[in-house]
TORPAGU-931653 format. One record per residue: residue in one letter; x, y, z of N, C-alpha, C, O in turn. Coordinates in Angstrom, 1 decimal, padded with zeros to 4 digits. Layout:
// TORPAGU-931653
+------+--------+--------+--------+--------+--------+--------+--------+--------+--------+--------+--------+--------+
| type |    n.x |    n.y |    n.z |   ca.x |   ca.y |   ca.z |    c.x |    c.y |    c.z |    o.x |    o.y |    o.z |
+------+--------+--------+--------+--------+--------+--------+--------+--------+--------+--------+--------+--------+
|    A |      X |      Y |      Z |      X |      Y |      Z |      X |      Y |      Z |      X |      Y |      Z |
...
+------+--------+--------+--------+--------+--------+--------+--------+--------+--------+--------+--------+--------+
This chain:
// TORPAGU-931653
+------+--------+--------+--------+--------+--------+--------+--------+--------+--------+--------+--------+--------+
| type |    n.x |    n.y |    n.z |   ca.x |   ca.y |   ca.z |    c.x |    c.y |    c.z |    o.x |    o.y |    o.z |
+------+--------+--------+--------+--------+--------+--------+--------+--------+--------+--------+--------+--------+
|    X |  069.9 |  026.6 |  020.2 |  071.0 |  026.3 |  019.3 |  070.7 |  026.8 |  017.8 |  071.5 |  027.3 |  017.1 |
|    X |  069.5 |  026.5 |  017.4 |  069.0 |  026.9 |  016.1 |  069.0 |  028.4 |  015.9 |  069.4 |  028.9 |  014.8 |
|    X |  068.6 |  029.1 |  016.9 |  068.6 |  030.6 |  016.8 |  070.0 |  031.1 |  016.7 |  070.3 |  032.1 |  016.0 |
|    X |  071.0 |  030.5 |  017.4 |  072.4 |  031.0 |  017.3 |  072.9 |  030.7 |  015.9 |  073.6 |  031.6 |  015.4 |
|    X |  072.5 |  029.6 |  015.3 |  073.0 |  029.3 |  013.9 |  072.4 |  030.3 |  012.9 |  073.1 |  030.8 |  012.0 |
|    X |  071.1 |  030.7 |  013.1 |  070.5 |  031.7 |  012.3 |  071.2 |  033.0 |  012.4 |  071.5 |  033.7 |  011.4 |
|    X |  071.5 |  033.4 |  013.7 |  072.2 |  034.6 |  013.9 |  073.5 |  034.6 |  013.3 |  073.9 |  035.6 |  012.7 |
|    X |  074.3 |  033.5 |  013.4 |  075.6 |  033.5 |  012.8 |  075.6 |  033.6 |  011.3 |  076.4 |  034.3 |  010.7 |
|    X |  074.6 |  032.9 |  010.7 |  074.4 |  033.0 |  009.2 |  074.1 |  034.5 |  008.8 |  074.6 |  035.0 |  007.8 |
|    X |  073.2 |  035.1 |  009.5 |  072.8 |  036.5 |  009.2 |  074.0 |  037.4 |  009.4 |  074.2 |  038.3 |  008.6 |
|    X |  074.7 |  037.2 |  010.5 |  075.9 |  038.1 |  010.8 |  076.9 |  037.9 |  009.7 |  077.5 |  038.9 |  009.2 |
|    X |  077.1 |  036.7 |  009.2 |  078.1 |  036.4 |  008.1 |  077.6 |  037.1 |  006.9 |  078.5 |  037.7 |  006.2 |
|    X |  076.3 |  037.0 |  006.5 |  075.8 |  037.7 |  005.3 |  076.0 |  039.2 |  005.4 |  076.3 |  039.8 |  004.4 |
|    X |  075.7 |  039.8 |  006.6 |  075.9 |  041.2 |  006.8 |  077.3 |  041.6 |  006.6 |  077.6 |  042.6 |  005.9 |
|    X |  078.2 |  040.8 |  007.1 |  079.7 |  041.1 |  007.0 |  080.1 |  041.1 |  005.5 |  080.9 |  041.9 |  005.0 |
|    X |  079.5 |  040.1 |  004.8 |  079.8 |  040.0 |  003.3 |  079.3 |  041.2 |  002.6 |  079.9 |  041.7 |  001.7 |
|    X |  078.1 |  041.6 |  002.9 |  077.5 |  042.7 |  002.2 |  078.3 |  044.0 |  002.5 |  078.5 |  044.8 |  001.6 |
|    X |  078.7 |  044.2 |  003.8 |  079.5 |  045.3 |  004.1 |  080.8 |  045.3 |  003.4 |  081.3 |  046.4 |  002.9 |
|    X |  081.4 |  044.1 |  003.2 |  082.6 |  044.0 |  002.4 |  082.4 |  044.4 |  001.0 |  083.2 |  045.1 |  000.4 |
|    X |  081.2 |  044.0 |  000.4 |  080.9 |  044.4 | -001.0 |  080.8 |  045.9 | -001.1 |  081.3 |  046.5 | -002.0 |
|    X |  080.1 |  046.5 | -000.2 |  079.9 |  048.0 | -000.3 |  081.2 |  048.7 | -000.1 |  081.4 |  049.8 | -000.7 |
|    X |  082.1 |  048.2 |  000.8 |  083.4 |  048.8 |  000.9 |  084.2 |  048.7 | -000.4 |  084.9 |  049.6 | -000.8 |
|    X |  084.0 |  047.5 | -001.1 |  084.7 |  047.3 | -002.4 |  084.1 |  048.3 | -003.4 |  084.9 |  048.8 | -004.2 |
|    X |  082.8 |  048.5 | -003.4 |  082.2 |  049.4 | -004.3 |  082.7 |  050.8 | -004.1 |  083.0 |  051.5 | -005.0 |
|    X |  082.7 |  051.2 | -002.8 |  083.2 |  052.6 | -002.5 |  084.6 |  052.8 | -003.0 |  085.0 |  053.8 | -003.6 |
|    X |  085.5 |  051.8 | -002.7 |  086.9 |  051.9 | -003.1 |  087.0 |  052.0 | -004.7 |  087.8 |  052.8 | -005.2 |
|    X |  086.2 |  051.2 | -005.4 |  086.2 |  051.2 | -006.8 |  085.8 |  052.6 | -007.3 |  086.4 |  053.2 | -008.2 |
|    X |  084.7 |  053.2 | -006.8 |  084.2 |  054.5 | -007.2 |  085.3 |  055.6 | -007.0 |  085.6 |  056.4 | -007.9 |
|    X |  085.8 |  055.6 | -005.8 |  086.8 |  056.6 | -005.4 |  088.1 |  056.5 | -006.3 |  088.5 |  057.5 | -006.9 |
|    X |  088.6 |  055.3 | -006.4 |  089.9 |  055.1 | -007.1 |  089.6 |  055.4 | -008.6 |  090.5 |  056.1 | -009.3 |
|    X |  088.5 |  054.9 | -009.2 |  088.3 |  055.1 | -010.6 |  088.1 |  056.6 | -010.9 |  088.5 |  057.0 | -012.0 |
|    X |  087.4 |  057.3 | -010.0 |  087.2 |  058.7 | -010.2 |  088.6 |  059.5 | -010.2 |  088.9 |  060.3 | -011.1 |
|    X |  089.4 |  059.2 | -009.2 |  090.7 |  059.8 | -009.2 |  091.6 |  059.4 | -010.4 |  092.3 |  060.3 | -011.0 |
|    X |  091.5 |  058.2 | -010.8 |  092.3 |  057.7 | -011.9 |  091.8 |  058.4 | -013.2 |  092.7 |  058.9 | -014.0 |
|    X |  090.5 |  058.6 | -013.4 |  090.0 |  059.3 | -014.6 |  090.4 |  060.7 | -014.6 |  090.6 |  061.3 | -015.6 |
|    X |  090.4 |  061.3 | -013.4 |  090.8 |  062.7 | -013.3 |  092.3 |  062.9 | -013.7 |  092.7 |  063.9 | -014.3 |
|    X |  093.0 |  061.9 | -013.2 |  094.5 |  061.9 | -013.6 |  094.7 |  061.8 | -015.1 |  095.4 |  062.5 | -015.7 |
|    X |  093.9 |  060.8 | -015.7 |  094.0 |  060.7 | -017.2 |  093.5 |  061.9 | -017.9 |  094.0 |  062.2 | -019.0 |
|    X |  092.6 |  062.6 | -017.3 |  092.1 |  063.8 | -018.0 |  093.1 |  065.0 | -017.8 |  092.9 |  066.0 | -018.5 |
|    X |  094.1 |  064.8 | -017.1 |  095.2 |  065.8 | -017.0 |  094.9 |  066.9 | -015.9 |  095.5 |  067.9 | -015.9 |
|    X |  094.0 |  066.6 | -015.0 |  093.7 |  067.5 | -013.9 |  094.9 |  067.7 | -012.9 |  095.1 |  068.8 | -012.5 |
|    X |  095.6 |  066.7 | -012.7 |  096.7 |  066.8 | -011.7 |  098.1 |  067.2 | -012.3 |  098.9 |  067.7 | -011.6 |
|    X |  098.3 |  066.9 | -013.6 |  099.6 |  067.1 | -014.2 |  099.6 |  067.9 | -015.5 |  100.5 |  067.9 | -016.3 |
|    X |  098.4 |  068.5 | -015.8 |  098.2 |  069.2 | -017.0 |  098.5 |  068.4 | -018.2 |  098.8 |  068.9 | -019.3 |
|    X |  098.3 |  067.1 | -018.1 |  098.3 |  066.2 | -019.3 |  099.7 |  065.8 | -019.7 |  099.9 |  065.2 | -020.8 |
|    X |  100.8 |  066.1 | -018.9 |  102.1 |  065.8 | -019.4 |  102.4 |  064.3 | -019.4 |  103.0 |  063.8 | -020.4 |
|    X |  101.9 |  063.6 | -018.5 |  102.1 |  062.1 | -018.5 |  101.1 |  061.4 | -019.4 |  101.5 |  060.5 | -020.1 |
|    X |  099.9 |  061.8 | -019.3 |  098.8 |  061.0 | -020.0 |  098.8 |  061.3 | -021.5 |  098.1 |  060.5 | -022.2 |
|    X |  099.5 |  062.3 | -022.0 |  099.5 |  062.5 | -023.5 |  100.2 |  061.4 | -024.2 |  100.0 |  061.2 | -025.4 |
|    X |  101.0 |  060.6 | -023.5 |  101.8 |  059.5 | -024.2 |  101.1 |  058.2 | -024.0 |  101.6 |  057.2 | -024.5 |
|    X |  100.0 |  058.1 | -023.3 |  099.3 |  056.9 | -023.1 |  098.2 |  056.7 | -024.2 |  097.6 |  057.6 | -024.7 |
|    X |  098.1 |  055.4 | -024.7 |  097.0 |  055.2 | -025.6 |  095.6 |  055.4 | -024.9 |  095.5 |  055.3 | -023.7 |
|    X |  094.6 |  055.8 | -025.7 |  093.3 |  056.2 | -025.2 |  092.7 |  055.0 | -024.5 |  092.0 |  055.3 | -023.4 |
|    X |  092.8 |  053.8 | -025.0 |  092.2 |  052.7 | -024.4 |  092.8 |  052.3 | -023.0 |  092.2 |  051.6 | -022.2 |
|    X |  094.0 |  052.8 | -022.7 |  094.7 |  052.5 | -021.5 |  094.0 |  053.0 | -020.2 |  094.1 |  052.4 | -019.2 |
|    X |  093.2 |  054.0 | -020.4 |  092.5 |  054.6 | -019.2 |  091.3 |  053.7 | -018.8 |  090.8 |  053.9 | -017.7 |
|    X |  090.9 |  052.7 | -019.6 |  089.8 |  051.9 | -019.3 |  090.1 |  050.5 | -018.8 |  089.2 |  049.8 | -018.4 |
|    X |  091.4 |  050.2 | -018.8 |  091.8 |  048.8 | -018.4 |  091.5 |  048.5 | -016.9 |  090.8 |  047.6 | -016.6 |
|    X |  092.0 |  049.4 | -016.1 |  091.8 |  049.2 | -014.6 |  090.3 |  049.2 | -014.2 |  089.8 |  048.3 | -013.5 |
|    X |  089.5 |  050.2 | -014.6 |  088.1 |  050.2 | -014.3 |  087.3 |  049.0 | -014.8 |  086.4 |  048.4 | -014.2 |
|    X |  087.7 |  048.5 | -016.0 |  087.0 |  047.4 | -016.6 |  087.3 |  046.1 | -015.8 |  086.4 |  045.3 | -015.5 |
|    X |  088.6 |  045.8 | -015.6 |  089.0 |  044.6 | -014.9 |  088.5 |  044.6 | -013.5 |  087.9 |  043.6 | -013.0 |
|    X |  088.6 |  045.7 | -012.8 |  088.1 |  045.8 | -011.5 |  086.6 |  045.7 | -011.4 |  086.1 |  045.1 | -010.5 |
|    X |  086.0 |  046.3 | -012.4 |  084.5 |  046.2 | -012.5 |  084.0 |  044.8 | -012.7 |  083.0 |  044.4 | -012.1 |
|    X |  084.8 |  044.0 | -013.4 |  084.4 |  042.6 | -013.6 |  084.6 |  041.9 | -012.2 |  083.7 |  041.1 | -011.8 |
|    X |  085.6 |  042.2 | -011.5 |  085.8 |  041.6 | -010.2 |  084.7 |  042.0 | -009.2 |  084.2 |  041.2 | -008.4 |
|    X |  084.3 |  043.3 | -009.3 |  083.2 |  043.8 | -008.5 |  081.9 |  043.1 | -008.8 |  081.1 |  042.8 | -007.9 |
|    X |  081.6 |  042.8 | -010.1 |  080.4 |  042.1 | -010.5 |  080.5 |  040.7 | -009.9 |  079.4 |  040.2 | -009.4 |
|    X |  081.6 |  040.0 | -010.0 |  081.7 |  038.6 | -009.5 |  081.5 |  038.6 | -008.0 |  080.9 |  037.7 | -007.4 |
|    X |  082.0 |  039.7 | -007.3 |  081.9 |  039.8 | -005.9 |  080.4 |  040.0 | -005.5 |  079.9 |  039.4 | -004.6 |
|    X |  079.7 |  040.8 | -006.3 |  078.2 |  041.0 | -006.1 |  077.5 |  039.7 | -006.3 |  076.6 |  039.4 | -005.5 |
|    X |  077.8 |  039.0 | -007.4 |  077.1 |  037.7 | -007.6 |  077.3 |  036.8 | -006.5 |  076.4 |  036.1 | -006.1 |
|    X |  078.5 |  036.7 | -005.9 |  078.8 |  035.9 | -004.8 |  078.0 |  036.3 | -003.5 |  077.4 |  035.4 | -002.9 |
|    X |  078.0 |  037.5 | -003.2 |  077.4 |  038.0 | -002.0 |  075.8 |  038.0 | -002.1 |  075.2 |  037.5 | -001.2 |
|    X |  075.3 |  038.6 | -003.1 |  073.9 |  038.9 | -003.2 |  073.1 |  037.8 | -003.9 |  071.9 |  037.6 | -003.6 |
|    X |  073.7 |  037.1 | -004.8 |  072.9 |  036.0 | -005.5 |  073.3 |  034.6 | -005.1 |  072.7 |  033.7 | -005.6 |
|    X |  074.3 |  034.5 | -004.3 |  074.7 |  033.2 | -003.8 |  075.4 |  032.3 | -004.9 |  075.5 |  031.1 | -004.7 |
|    X |  075.9 |  032.9 | -005.9 |  076.6 |  032.2 | -007.0 |  078.0 |  031.8 | -006.4 |  078.8 |  032.7 | -006.0 |
|    X |  078.3 |  030.5 | -006.4 |  079.6 |  030.1 | -005.9 |  080.4 |  029.6 | -007.1 |  080.0 |  028.7 | -007.8 |
|    X |  081.6 |  030.1 | -007.2 |  082.5 |  029.7 | -008.3 |  083.6 |  028.7 | -007.8 |  084.5 |  028.4 | -008.6 |
|    X |  083.5 |  028.3 | -006.6 |  084.5 |  027.5 | -006.0 |  084.2 |  026.0 | -005.9 |  084.8 |  025.3 | -005.0 |
|    X |  083.3 |  025.5 | -006.7 |  083.0 |  024.0 | -006.6 |  084.2 |  023.2 | -006.8 |  084.5 |  022.3 | -006.1 |
|    X |  085.0 |  023.5 | -007.9 |  086.2 |  022.8 | -008.2 |  087.2 |  023.0 | -007.1 |  087.9 |  022.0 | -006.8 |
|    X |  087.3 |  024.2 | -006.6 |  088.3 |  024.5 | -005.6 |  087.9 |  023.7 | -004.3 |  088.8 |  023.1 | -003.7 |
|    X |  086.6 |  023.6 | -003.9 |  086.2 |  022.9 | -002.8 |  086.6 |  021.4 | -002.9 |  087.1 |  020.8 | -002.0 |
|    X |  086.3 |  020.8 | -004.1 |  086.7 |  019.4 | -004.3 |  088.2 |  019.2 | -004.2 |  088.6 |  018.2 | -003.5 |
|    X |  089.0 |  020.1 | -004.7 |  090.4 |  020.0 | -004.6 |  090.8 |  020.1 | -003.1 |  091.7 |  019.4 | -002.6 |
|    X |  090.2 |  021.1 | -002.4 |  090.5 |  021.3 | -001.0 |  090.2 |  020.0 | -000.1 |  091.1 |  019.6 |  000.7 |
|    X |  089.1 |  019.4 | -000.3 |  088.7 |  018.2 |  000.4 |  089.7 |  017.1 |  000.1 |  090.2 |  016.4 |  001.0 |
|    X |  090.0 |  016.9 | -001.2 |  091.0 |  015.9 | -001.6 |  092.4 |  016.1 | -001.0 |  093.0 |  015.2 | -000.5 |
|    X |  092.8 |  017.4 | -001.0 |  094.1 |  017.7 | -000.4 |  094.2 |  017.5 |  001.1 |  095.2 |  017.0 |  001.6 |
|    X |  093.1 |  017.8 |  001.8 |  093.0 |  017.6 |  003.2 |  093.2 |  016.1 |  003.5 |  093.9 |  015.7 |  004.4 |
|    X |  092.4 |  015.3 |  002.8 |  092.5 |  013.8 |  003.0 |  093.9 |  013.4 |  002.8 |  094.5 |  012.6 |  003.5 |
|    X |  094.5 |  013.9 |  001.7 |  095.9 |  013.5 |  001.3 |  096.9 |  013.8 |  002.5 |  097.7 |  013.0 |  002.8 |
|    X |  096.8 |  015.0 |  003.0 |  097.7 |  015.4 |  004.0 |  097.5 |  014.7 |  005.3 |  098.4 |  014.3 |  006.0 |
|    X |  096.2 |  014.4 |  005.6 |  095.9 |  013.6 |  006.8 |  096.4 |  012.2 |  006.7 |  097.0 |  011.6 |  007.7 |
|    X |  096.3 |  011.6 |  005.5 |  096.8 |  010.2 |  005.3 |  098.4 |  010.2 |  005.4 |  099.0 |  009.3 |  006.0 |
|    X |  099.0 |  011.3 |  004.9 |  100.5 |  011.4 |  004.9 |  100.9 |  011.5 |  006.4 |  101.9 |  010.8 |  006.8 |
|    X |  100.2 |  012.3 |  007.1 |  100.6 |  012.5 |  008.5 |  100.4 |  011.2 |  009.3 |  101.2 |  010.8 |  010.2 |
|    X |  099.4 |  010.5 |  009.0 |  099.1 |  009.2 |  009.7 |  100.2 |  008.2 |  009.3 |  100.7 |  007.4 |  010.2 |
|    X |  100.6 |  008.1 |  008.1 |  101.7 |  007.2 |  007.6 |  103.0 |  007.6 |  008.3 |  103.7 |  006.7 |  008.8 |
|    X |  103.3 |  008.9 |  008.5 |  104.5 |  009.3 |  009.1 |  104.5 |  008.9 |  010.6 |  105.5 |  008.5 |  011.2 |
|    X |  103.3 |  009.0 |  011.2 |  103.2 |  008.7 |  012.6 |  103.4 |  007.1 |  012.8 |  104.1 |  006.7 |  013.7 |
|    X |  102.8 |  006.4 |  011.9 |  102.9 |  004.9 |  012.0 |  104.4 |  004.5 |  011.8 |  104.9 |  003.6 |  012.4 |
|    X |  105.1 |  005.2 |  010.9 |  106.5 |  004.9 |  010.6 |  107.3 |  005.2 |  011.8 |  108.2 |  004.4 |  012.1 |
|    X |  107.0 |  006.3 |  012.5 |  107.8 |  006.6 |  013.8 |  107.5 |  005.6 |  014.8 |  108.5 |  005.2 |  015.6 |
|    X |  106.3 |  005.1 |  014.9 |  106.0 |  004.1 |  015.9 |  106.7 |  002.8 |  015.6 |  107.3 |  002.1 |  016.5 |
|    X |  106.7 |  002.4 |  014.3 |  107.5 |  001.2 |  013.9 |  109.0 |  001.3 |  014.2 |  109.6 |  000.4 |  014.6 |
|    X |  109.5 |  002.5 |  013.9 |  110.9 |  002.7 |  014.2 |  111.3 |  002.6 |  015.6 |  112.3 |  002.1 |  016.0 |
|    X |  110.4 |  003.1 |  016.5 |  110.6 |  003.0 |  017.9 |  110.6 |  001.5 |  018.4 |  111.3 |  001.1 |  019.3 |
|    X |  109.7 |  000.8 |  017.8 |  109.5 | -000.6 |  018.2 |  110.8 | -001.4 |  017.8 |  111.2 | -002.3 |  018.5 |
|    X |  111.3 | -001.1 |  016.6 |  112.4 | -001.8 |  016.1 |  113.8 | -001.3 |  016.6 |  114.8 | -001.9 |  016.4 |
|    X |  113.7 | -000.1 |  017.2 |  114.9 |  000.5 |  017.8 |  115.7 |  001.3 |  016.8 |  116.9 |  001.6 |  017.1 |
|    X |  115.2 |  001.7 |  015.7 |  115.9 |  002.5 |  014.8 |  115.9 |  004.0 |  015.1 |  116.5 |  004.8 |  014.3 |
+------+--------+--------+--------+--------+--------+--------+--------+--------+--------+--------+--------+--------+
């Protein structure tokens, strides 16, 4: 059983790493095409002459921050979801209690004939 758990954890880590590398590949390809577009390679600069210079860096910068956060999560084990996990556990308890109350209410209604 312990070997299976180790295998599952290793498989999950490999899947996460593959996901990060796919993310990196998409970032490089898209950013390269986008920069070529902004340089006027595809339209001789007709569209991009009206854009502010800083506009060409917004997408790569924001996406790059996301890529960095993804890298921290996958390779360094940094978890940003502690608050989210706490909320998730609290919400699950709340929904389970609500469902139990509804079930008890149905049972009471059947007993009383309503």
